[in-house]
C-alpha positions as CSV (number, residue, x, y, z in Angstrom):
1,X,-12.8,37.4,8.8
2,X,-9.4,38.9,8.9
3,X,-6.9,38.8,6.0
4,X,-4.7,36.6,8.1
5,X,-7.1,33.7,7.2
6,X,-6.6,34.0,3.5
7,X,-4.1,31.7,1.9
8,X,-2.6,31.0,-1.4
9,X,-3.4,27.3,-0.8
10,X,-5.4,25.3,1.7
11,X,-4.8,21.5,1.8
12,X,-7.5,19.3,3.3
13,X,-5.9,16.2,4.8
14,X,-2.4,15.6,6.1
15,X,-1.6,12.1,4.9
16,X,1.4,11.5,2.7
17,X,-0.3,13.4,-0.1
18,X,-1.5,16.3,1.9
19,X,1.5,17.1,4.1
20,X,3.9,16.7,1.3
21,X,1.9,19.0,-0.9
22,X,1.8,21.6,1.9
23,X,5.6,21.4,2.4
24,X,6.3,21.7,-1.3
25,X,3.9,24.7,-1.5
26,X,5.7,26.5,1.3
27,X,9.1,25.7,-0.4
28,X,7.7,27.4,-3.5
29,X,6.6,30.5,-1.6
30,X,2.9,29.9,-1.2
31,X,1.2,30.9,2.0
32,X,-0.3,27.6,3.0
33,X,-2.6,26.0,5.6
34,X,-3.6,22.4,6.2
35,X,-6.9,21.2,7.7
36,X,-6.8,17.9,9.6
37,X,-9.7,16.2,11.5
38,X,-7.7,13.4,13.1
39,X,-3.9,12.9,13.5
40,X,-1.2,14.5,11.4
41,X,0.2,12.0,9.0
42,X,-3.2,10.5,8.1
43,X,-4.0,6.8,7.8
44,X,-0.5,5.9,6.4
45,X,1.5,7.1,9.4
46,X,-1.1,6.4,12.1
47,X,-3.0,3.3,11.1
48,X,-1.6,2.0,7.9
49,X,1.8,1.8,6.2
50,X,4.1,2.6,9.2
51,X,2.5,0.8,12.2
52,X,1.8,-2.3,10.1
53,X,5.3,-2.4,8.9
54,X,6.7,-2.1,12.4
55,X,4.7,-5.3,13.2
56,X,5.8,-7.1,10.1
57,X,9.4,-6.3,11.0
58,X,8.8,-8.0,14.4
59,X,7.2,-11.0,12.7
60,X,10.1,-11.4,10.3
61,X,12.6,-11.2,13.2
62,X,10.6,-13.7,15.2
63,X,10.8,-16.2,12.3
64,X,14.5,-15.6,11.8
65,X,15.1,-16.2,15.5
66,X,13.2,-19.5,15.3
67,X,15.6,-20.5,12.4
68,X,18.7,-19.4,14.2
69,X,20.0,-22.9,14.5
70,X,20.3,-23.1,10.7
71,X,22.8,-20.3,10.9
72,X,24.8,-21.8,13.8
73,X,23.2,-19.9,16.6
74,X,21.8,-21.5,19.7
75,X,18.9,-19.6,21.3
76,X,16.0,-20.4,23.5
77,X,12.5,-20.6,22.0
78,X,11.3,-17.0,21.4
79,X,7.8,-15.8,22.4
80,X,5.7,-12.8,21.4
81,X,5.3,-10.0,24.0
82,X,2.1,-8.5,22.7
83,X,2.2,-5.4,25.0
84,X,5.7,-4.6,23.9
85,X,4.9,-5.1,20.3
86,X,2.1,-2.6,20.5
87,X,4.2,-0.2,22.6
88,X,7.0,-0.2,20.0
89,X,4.4,0.5,17.2
90,X,3.1,3.4,19.2
91,X,6.6,4.8,19.7
92,X,7.4,4.6,16.0
93,X,4.1,6.3,15.1
94,X,4.6,9.1,17.7
95,X,8.1,9.8,16.4
96,X,7.0,10.1,12.8
97,X,3.8,12.1,13.3
98,X,5.7,14.4,15.5
99,X,8.2,14.8,12.7
100,X,5.4,15.8,10.3
101,X,4.3,18.5,12.7
102,X,7.8,19.8,12.9
103,X,8.2,19.8,9.2
104,X,5.0,21.8,8.7
105,X,5.5,24.3,11.4
106,X,9.1,24.7,10.5
107,X,8.0,26.0,7.1
108,X,5.3,28.2,8.5
109,X,2.4,26.1,7.3
110,X,-0.6,26.8,9.5
111,X,-2.2,23.7,11.0
112,X,-6.0,24.0,11.5
113,X,-7.7,21.2,13.4
114,X,-11.2,20.3,12.4
115,X,-13.4,18.6,9.8
116,X,-13.3,20.6,6.5
117,X,-16.2,21.5,4.3
118,X,-16.1,23.5,1.1
119,X,-18.7,26.2,1.3
120,X,-17.6,27.6,-2.0
121,X,-14.8,26.9,-4.5
122,X,-12.4,29.1,-2.6
123,X,-13.8,28.9,0.9
124,X,-13.3,26.2,3.6
125,X,-14.9,25.8,7.0
126,X,-13.1,23.8,9.6
127,X,-15.2,22.6,12.5
128,X,-13.4,21.4,15.6
129,X,-14.5,18.6,17.9
130,X,-15.8,21.2,20.3
131,X,-18.1,22.5,17.6
132,X,-16.2,25.8,17.0
133,X,-15.7,26.7,13.4
134,X,-13.1,28.7,11.6
135,X,-13.3,29.9,8.0
136,X,-10.4,30.0,5.5
137,X,-10.3,31.4,2.0
138,X,-7.8,30.4,-0.6
139,X,-6.8,31.0,-4.2
140,X,-6.4,27.2,-4.5
141,X,-7.6,24.1,-2.6
142,X,-6.1,20.6,-2.7
143,X,-8.3,17.7,-1.5
144,X,-6.2,15.0,0.1
145,X,-8.7,13.3,2.3
146,X,-7.7,9.7,1.5
147,X,-9.9,6.7,1.8
148,X,-11.8,4.7,4.4
149,X,-12.6,1.1,5.0
150,X,-15.5,-0.3,3.0
151,X,-17.7,-2.9,4.6
152,X,-19.6,-5.5,2.6
153,X,-23.4,-5.5,3.1
154,X,-24.4,-7.4,6.3
155,X,-21.1,-6.9,8.1
156,X,-21.2,-4.8,11.2
157,X,-18.2,-3.7,13.2
158,X,-18.2,-3.8,17.0
159,X,-14.6,-2.5,17.5
160,X,-13.5,-5.5,19.5
161,X,-14.3,-8.8,17.8
162,X,-15.3,-7.6,14.3
163,X,-12.8,-5.0,13.3
164,X,-10.9,-3.2,10.6
165,X,-7.1,-2.9,10.3
166,X,-7.3,0.3,12.3
167,X,-8.7,-1.4,15.4
168,X,-6.4,-4.4,14.8
169,X,-3.4,-2.2,15.6
170,X,-4.8,-1.6,19.1
171,X,-6.0,-5.1,20.1
172,X,-5.4,-5.7,23.8
173,X,-4.1,-9.2,23.1
174,X,-3.0,-11.5,20.3
175,X,-6.0,-13.4,18.9
176,X,-5.6,-17.2,18.9
177,X,-7.8,-17.5,15.9
178,X,-8.4,-14.8,13.4
179,X,-10.5,-14.7,10.2
180,X,-9.4,-12.2,7.6
181,X,-12.0,-11.1,5.1
182,X,-10.3,-10.0,1.9
183,X,-7.2,-11.2,0.1
184,X,-6.0,-7.8,-1.2
185,X,-3.0,-5.9,0.1
186,X,-4.3,-5.2,3.6
187,X,-5.8,-8.6,4.2
188,X,-2.8,-10.5,2.8
189,X,-0.3,-8.5,4.9
190,X,-2.3,-9.0,8.1
191,X,-2.8,-12.7,7.4
192,X,0.9,-13.2,6.9
193,X,1.7,-11.3,10.1
194,X,-0.6,-13.1,12.4
195,X,0.4,-16.5,11.0
196,X,4.0,-15.7,11.5
197,X,3.5,-14.9,15.2
198,X,1.5,-18.1,15.8
199,X,-2.2,-17.2,15.4
200,X,-4.4,-19.6,13.5
201,X,-5.4,-17.6,10.4
202,X,-8.3,-18.2,8.0
203,X,-8.4,-15.9,4.9
204,X,-11.6,-15.6,3.0
205,X,-11.6,-13.9,-0.5
206,X,-14.6,-13.4,-2.7
207,X,-12.5,-13.5,-5.9
208,X,-10.8,-16.7,-7.1
209,X,-7.3,-15.3,-6.4
210,X,-5.4,-13.2,-4.0
211,X,-3.9,-9.7,-4.7
212,X,-5.9,-9.0,-7.9
213,X,-3.8,-6.1,-9.0
214,X,-0.7,-8.3,-9.3
215,X,0.6,-10.6,-12.0
216,X,-1.1,-14.0,-12.1
217,X,2.1,-15.8,-11.3
218,X,2.7,-13.7,-8.2
219,X,-0.8,-14.4,-7.0
220,X,-0.4,-18.1,-7.5
221,X,3.0,-18.1,-5.7
222,X,1.5,-16.1,-2.7
223,X,-1.3,-18.6,-2.4
224,X,1.2,-21.5,-2.3
225,X,3.3,-19.8,0.4
226,X,0.3,-19.0,2.5
227,X,-0.7,-22.7,2.5
228,X,2.8,-23.6,3.6
229,X,2.4,-21.1,6.4
230,X,-0.8,-23.0,7.4
231,X,-3.1,-20.2,6.5
232,X,-6.5,-21.7,5.7
233,X,-7.5,-20.2,2.3
234,X,-11.0,-19.9,1.0
235,X,-10.9,-18.3,-2.4
236,X,-14.0,-17.6,-4.5
237,X,-15.9,-17.5,-1.2
238,X,-18.3,-15.1,0.4
239,X,-19.1,-14.6,4.0
240,X,-22.9,-14.9,4.3
241,X,-23.2,-14.3,8.0
242,X,-21.4,-13.7,11.3
243,X,-23.0,-14.9,14.5
244,X,-22.1,-15.7,18.1
245,X,-20.5,-19.1,18.4
246,X,-19.6,-21.4,21.3
247,X,-17.3,-20.2,24.1
248,X,-17.5,-16.6,23.0
249,X,-16.2,-17.3,19.5
250,X,-17.6,-15.9,16.3
251,X,-19.2,-18.3,13.8
252,X,-18.9,-17.4,10.1
253,X,-21.1,-19.0,7.5
254,X,-19.5,-19.2,4.1
255,X,-21.1,-19.6,0.6
256,X,-21.3,-23.2,-0.2
257,X,-22.2,-24.1,3.3
258,X,-18.8,-23.9,4.9
259,X,-18.3,-22.8,8.6
260,X,-15.4,-21.1,10.3
261,X,-14.9,-20.2,13.9
262,X,-12.7,-17.3,15.0
263,X,-12.0,-15.2,18.1
264,X,-11.5,-12.1,15.9
265,X,-12.8,-11.1,12.4
266,X,-10.6,-8.6,10.5
267,X,-12.6,-6.9,7.7
268,X,-10.1,-6.0,4.9
269,X,-12.5,-5.8,1.9
270,X,-11.1,-2.7,0.4
271,X,-11.2,1.1,0.8
272,X,-13.4,3.8,-0.7
273,X,-12.5,7.5,-1.3
274,X,-13.3,9.7,1.7
275,X,-15.4,12.4,-0.2
276,X,-18.8,12.5,1.5
277,X,-20.2,15.3,3.6
278,X,-17.5,17.7,2.5
279,X,-19.6,20.1,0.5
280,X,-18.1,19.0,-2.8
281,X,-21.3,18.9,-4.7
282,X,-22.2,22.4,-3.5
283,X,-18.9,23.7,-4.7
284,X,-19.4,22.0,-8.1
285,X,-16.7,19.3,-7.7
286,X,-17.7,16.2,-9.8
287,X,-17.8,12.8,-8.1
288,X,-17.9,9.5,-9.9
289,X,-18.8,6.0,-8.7
290,X,-17.9,5.0,-5.1
291,X,-17.1,8.6,-4.1
292,X,-14.1,8.9,-6.5
293,X,-13.2,12.6,-7.2
294,X,-12.8,13.1,-10.9
295,X,-9.5,14.8,-12.0
296,X,-7.8,15.7,-15.3
297,X,-4.1,15.1,-16.2
298,X,-3.2,18.3,-14.3
299,X,-4.9,17.0,-11.1
300,X,-7.7,19.6,-11.3
301,X,-11.2,18.6,-10.4
302,X,-14.2,20.0,-12.4
303,X,-13.6,23.2,-10.5
304,X,-10.5,24.9,-11.9
305,X,-8.9,26.1,-8.6
306,X,-9.7,22.8,-6.7
307,X,-7.3,19.9,-7.1
308,X,-7.4,16.4,-5.7
309,X,-4.7,13.9,-5.0
310,X,-4.1,10.5,-3.5
311,X,-6.6,7.8,-2.5
312,X,-9.6,10.2,-2.8
313,X,-9.0,10.1,-6.6
314,X,-8.9,6.2,-6.5
315,X,-6.4,6.0,-9.3
316,X,-3.8,4.1,-7.3
317,X,-4.2,3.8,-3.5
318,X,-0.5,4.1,-2.8
319,X,1.1,6.5,-0.3
320,X,4.1,7.3,-2.5
321,X,1.8,8.0,-5.4
322,X,-0.2,10.4,-3.3
323,X,3.1,12.2,-2.4
324,X,4.1,12.4,-6.1
325,X,0.7,13.8,-7.0
326,X,0.9,16.3,-4.1
327,X,4.2,17.7,-5.3
328,X,2.9,17.8,-8.9
329,X,-0.3,19.6,-8.1
330,X,1.5,22.3,-6.1
331,X,4.1,22.8,-8.8
332,X,1.3,23.2,-11.3
333,X,-0.4,25.7,-9.0
334,X,2.9,27.6,-8.6
335,X,3.5,27.7,-12.3
336,X,6.5,25.3,-12.3
337,X,7.1,22.3,-14.6
338,X,5.6,19.2,-12.9
339,X,6.0,15.4,-13.3
340,X,2.6,14.0,-14.3
341,X,3.6,10.8,-16.1
342,X,2.4,8.0,-13.8
343,X,3.5,5.1,-16.0
344,X,6.2,3.9,-13.7
345,X,4.7,3.9,-10.2
346,X,6.0,1.0,-8.2
347,X,3.9,-0.9,-5.7
348,X,5.0,-2.9,-2.7
349,X,3.0,-5.4,-0.6
350,X,4.6,-6.6,2.6
351,X,3.3,-10.1,2.6
352,X,5.4,-13.1,3.7
353,X,7.5,-12.9,1.5
354,X,7.2,-9.5,-0.1
355,X,5.6,-8.6,-3.4
356,X,6.7,-5.6,-5.6
357,X,5.7,-4.6,-9.1
358,X,5.8,-1.8,-11.6
359,X,4.4,-1.4,-15.1
360,X,2.2,-3.9,-16.9
361,X,1.5,-7.4,-15.9
362,X,1.9,-10.2,-18.5
363,X,-1.9,-10.3,-18.9
364,X,-2.2,-6.5,-19.3
365,X,0.6,-6.4,-21.9
366,X,-1.0,-9.2,-24.0
367,X,-4.4,-7.4,-23.7
368,X,-2.8,-4.4,-25.3
369,X,-2.0,-6.6,-28.3
370,X,1.7,-6.6,-27.7
371,X,4.0,-9.5,-28.6
372,X,6.0,-10.0,-25.4
373,X,9.0,-11.7,-24.0
374,X,9.4,-12.8,-20.4
375,X,12.5,-13.3,-18.4
376,X,12.5,-15.0,-15.0
377,X,15.1,-15.8,-12.3
378,X,14.5,-17.8,-9.1
379,X,16.0,-16.8,-5.8
380,X,16.7,-20.4,-5.1
381,X,19.4,-20.2,-7.8
382,X,20.9,-17.0,-6.5
383,X,24.1,-17.0,-4.3
384,X,23.2,-14.1,-2.0
385,X,19.7,-15.4,-1.4
386,X,21.1,-18.8,-0.6
387,X,23.6,-17.3,1.9
388,X,20.8,-15.4,3.6
389,X,18.5,-18.4,3.7
390,X,15.9,-16.4,1.7
391,X,15.4,-18.6,-1.4
392,X,11.6,-18.3,-1.8
393,X,10.5,-16.3,-4.8
394,X,11.6,-15.0,-8.2
395,X,12.0,-12.0,-10.5
396,X,9.8,-11.8,-13.6
397,X,10.4,-9.2,-16.3
398,X,7.9,-8.4,-19.1
399,X,9.3,-6.8,-22.2
400,X,8.1,-5.9,-25.7
401,X,9.4,-8.6,-28.1
402,X,9.6,-6.2,-31.0
403,X,11.4,-3.3,-29.3
404,X,12.9,-4.9,-26.2
405,X,11.4,-2.2,-24.1
406,X,10.8,-3.1,-20.4
407,X,7.0,-3.1,-19.9
408,X,6.7,-4.5,-16.4
409,X,8.6,-6.1,-13.5
410,X,7.1,-8.4,-10.8
411,X,9.1,-9.6,-7.8
412,X,8.2,-12.1,-5.1
413,X,10.6,-12.7,-2.3
414,X,12.8,-11.2,0.4
415,X,13.3,-7.4,0.1
416,X,11.3,-7.2,-3.2
417,X,10.1,-3.8,-2.0
418,X,13.8,-2.5,-2.2
419,X,14.7,-4.3,-5.4
420,X,11.9,-3.0,-7.5
421,X,13.2,0.6,-8.0
422,X,15.8,-0.3,-10.6
423,X,13.0,-1.6,-12.7
424,X,10.9,1.4,-12.0
425,X,13.7,3.7,-13.3
426,X,14.1,1.4,-16.3
427,X,10.4,1.8,-17.3
428,X,10.5,5.6,-16.6
429,X,13.6,6.0,-18.8
430,X,12.2,3.7,-21.6
431,X,15.1,1.3,-21.2
432,X,15.3,-2.1,-22.8
433,X,15.7,-5.5,-21.3
434,X,19.2,-5.5,-22.7
435,X,20.0,-2.3,-20.8
436,X,19.1,-4.2,-17.6
437,X,21.1,-7.2,-18.7
438,X,24.2,-5.1,-19.5
439,X,24.1,-3.2,-16.2
440,X,26.9,-4.5,-13.9
441,X,25.4,-5.5,-10.5
442,X,27.7,-5.8,-7.6
443,X,28.4,-9.3,-6.3
444,X,27.1,-10.8,-4.1
445,X,23.9,-8.7,-4.0
446,X,20.3,-9.4,-4.4
447,X,20.1,-7.1,-7.4
448,X,22.0,-9.5,-9.5
449,X,18.8,-11.5,-9.9
450,X,17.4,-8.5,-12.0
451,X,20.2,-8.8,-14.5
452,X,19.9,-12.5,-14.7
453,X,16.1,-12.2,-15.4
454,X,16.8,-9.7,-18.1
455,X,19.3,-12.1,-19.7
456,X,16.8,-15.0,-19.4
457,X,14.4,-13.1,-21.7
458,X,16.9,-14.0,-24.5
459,X,17.8,-17.4,-23.0
460,X,21.2,-16.1,-21.8
461,X,21.0,-16.3,-18.0
462,X,24.3,-17.5,-16.7
463,X,23.1,-19.2,-13.6
464,X,19.9,-20.7,-15.0
465,X,19.4,-23.6,-17.4
466,X,16.9,-22.6,-20.1
467,X,14.7,-25.7,-19.3
468,X,14.5,-24.5,-15.7
469,X,13.2,-21.1,-16.6
470,X,9.7,-22.3,-17.2
471,X,9.5,-23.7,-13.7
472,X,10.8,-20.6,-12.0
473,X,7.5,-19.4,-10.6
474,X,6.5,-22.8,-9.4
């Protein structure tokens, strides 16, 4: 092997953790290579965050057009052009993955195609689809291999009728009836999308509630909205079998004896770290339950020069968190100060309407033994939301009653994913609810609801009667 194949850093995986880590490494002067077995950009750009959001944008626009008469616009009845919907998604993905390639090559990051295996703590073999192998050595390795769909026992995919979210993005036609297994982020997003464009949706969740990582009031509000959208919810229910049904349909048998028929079954029951068959055990990298790679607070694995970031660590399966970890790991490797305080990591779920959160839920804050105060504000009482016809949802802020410190923020409603970041900054900067209340928000903007919710924690919201506050989330 020539010296040209030795690097300061080899990054395995080019999702939002891996490619960001590689770019930051190059910016800091490290000779860097990335190894990728599939498409640049990983799951997020190719089969996750970006393509699904392009579809959700279509669904939202479709619903707005159907409501056009409310806003004084006369239009004919809209219809979904499935082929164009898929083509637009593909165009968006192609543009962004091409951009990742340009960013990497523009910074002289070497791109190696193939499946990576560690043959030693500082040695990586990449085997291409043609079977040809190349060997790289490195002073440091960053594992950024992400996660893969997890299937419950007894569920078998066929790629056409029983599918994961990846195959869903390439369906040849819109299913008339779709059963979604799993009420977490992925399942809830797809359920909302298909319902919005006119498919008959059944959502089946083993737990007694949706989106288990979110605040209880958010989960309850989402369930109510899904029912309004005519999504057939089966919570606290297991799928015990899938068989061929009449007319080419699939027949699902549910716990308790229930039956559901669907044309397509989308399995969205969670994701597990992609860490198998990578030579990690041989290299001495410790792996915990379900394939999770164990790291310390400096993102190091049990092998000092091998780091892990993103979904493969299973701390938070969020693209932006993987990017933040990627930058931090490389800055540590390069000897620079790094941000490793993960207390204020926002999350956004693109349900209908959106969910966004950061920090502690009310339940988590109480479990820590804190005395808390809660401020809420409903979008139905907010001028900008009323003008836009987006009155579903609310802001909920959780603070420490003794110190006033902002502990958590939970939003449900239009553009929650954009509104959450002021709250994220507040938590990162150890601000109080009063700091949010005293911040002057431009009028009329959606962010005013944050200030009103902060004021409500002390019973001082201007546009909300105190007796109404208790019913905000209902």
